[in-house]
C-alpha positions, 0 to 999 in steps of 0.5 A: 570361614566354613566350606559352606560359606566359601562355596556360597561366595564362589557360587555367587561370583560365578553367577555374577560372571553370567549375570552382571547385575549380581556383582554388587551382591557378590562383592557384598559377600566378599567384603563381609567375609573379609570384615571390610566396609566397602570393596570394588574392582578397578580395571585400568587400560588404554589411558583410563581407569574405571571401577566396574564393580562395587559393593552395595551402597558405594555407587556414589563412591564409584561414580566420583572415582570414575568421573574424576579421582581415577586421574590422581589415584597413586595406588593404582599407578603403583599397583600396575607395576606389581606382579600378577597375584600380589596381595598388598595394602595401600600403605605397604604399597606407598608408605603411610605418610605419602598416602595420607599427604596425597590429595587422593586420600584427603579428597576421596578416601577420607570423605568416603570413610575408606581406611588402609585397604587390601588390594589383590592384583587379579590380572595383567595384560592389555587391561590390569584389574584388581580387587580392593577391600577397605575397612571403615576409616577408623578401623583395620582389617585382620590382614592375616585372615584377609590375605589367606581368604583373598588368596583362595578367592583370587582364582575364582574372581579371575575366572569370573572376570575373564568369562564376563569379558569374553561374553561381553566381547561376544555380545559386542561382535554379535551386535555389530553383525546384527547391525550389518544385517539390519542395514543390508538393503535386500531382504535377509531371513534366517530359517530353521527346520520347517522354514521357521523364521528366526531372524528377518532384517528390516528389508525382509520384514517390510517384504513379508508384511506386505504379503505380496508373494512372500509372508509369514505363515501361521507357524511362523514359517516363511511362506510363498504364494501358491504359484511359487512351488520351489521355495520349501524344497530349497529350504529343506535341502539347505537345512539338510535334515535328510541328506547333504546340505545344498543351496539354490535359487528360485523366483517368487511371483507377486500377486500385484504383477510387479517383478518377481522376487529373486531368492537365494537359499544358502545353508548356514551352520557350523559345518559350513565353516569347518567347525564340525565338532559343534554340529550336534549342539547347533541346529542347522539353519539356512539364509534366504536372500530376497532381492526385489528387482524393482528396488532402485539402484542406490546412488545417483549424480552425487555418487557418480561425481564422487567416485569417478570425478564426472561433471554434473552434466556427465553424471546426469547423462550417466545416471539416465543411461543407467536407468535404461534410457536411450540417447533420444530419451536422455536428450529430451529428459535433460533438454540437450541435443543428442550430440551433447549426450554422446559427448557426455557419454564419451567422457563418462566412458573415459573416466570409468574405463568403459567403451560402450553404453552397455559396459558403462551400465554394467560397471555403474550398476555393479559399483553403485549397488555394491557400495550402496548396500549399507547406505540406505538405512542410514540415510546416506543415499539422497537419490536413487536410480530407479529401473525403467518403468515397464 
């Protein structure tokens, strides 16, 4: 193999680490360079095996392996006990007679025209991965050539698979983080320089689309109504383009006359959590938290009963108190006497560890608001405790 050909294969492998759709072509070039018919990468771990990569035209071969034949694969079982970096063949690993009498050979290898393949163990750990290159069932590979070339390709394959695994893990963690942000019941907006919006969760998008006090400006920036003069300076201070990065709070009135939004603007970026070495590569940004005071407190009677063991009657009285209702209003609403309201409240005090109505309201509002942050978007909250109407 020429240096140019080898370099082209390595380049294709490295590209596949970043763009997994390129793996079939990379595998095709590896298999062709080794004189094989089909090839693939198998990963084993956590009680299962799967062929993650295969050469073009081997999709059905991979599907049948992953759905059924991995369970009876004796080659994989034997290879998993070999040291990392080993290059061997199916027959050397198991013996030709044992292999050809096994169901895995008769039911999977032979129907797919796979001969005595060469196997290269790429890595061992929580998962074991290996490359297999197989000749056509009626032929043989040039073992000396295949072993020598595989030995040169192994470090590049191992590196590419490691990079791909880490990128995949990073993408998974990012998706989980974004899912949390999406589920948060208050508005979350991430802005960069000039207040340009880079991310807004569904709660924030709903607020911005209403255009009542907050909106998306023509330049894609977070824009407040004309009477809210403190937002832009807070964002500039949190971004820190001309000095120390500091956060702050402000109120943004709404033209509709309903309660003003309460905003927290906080710096985001690598220097916040100590990774100052990345400051030059990552542009600073700021998080804007938008809280609507008219948003109902998540939770209700069922949640109070579940958390504190309140009876249905006690929970209804506690929920009414949490809405800001007085004893007489609660009695009229629930069609019970004021003395009965007092009795239920006293029992709610005992079960929640509180002593006064104001303390009960504070505790319940804190607990329900905190535990209910991520329930609303998933449909977990059946009722909500709305603030008293003005």
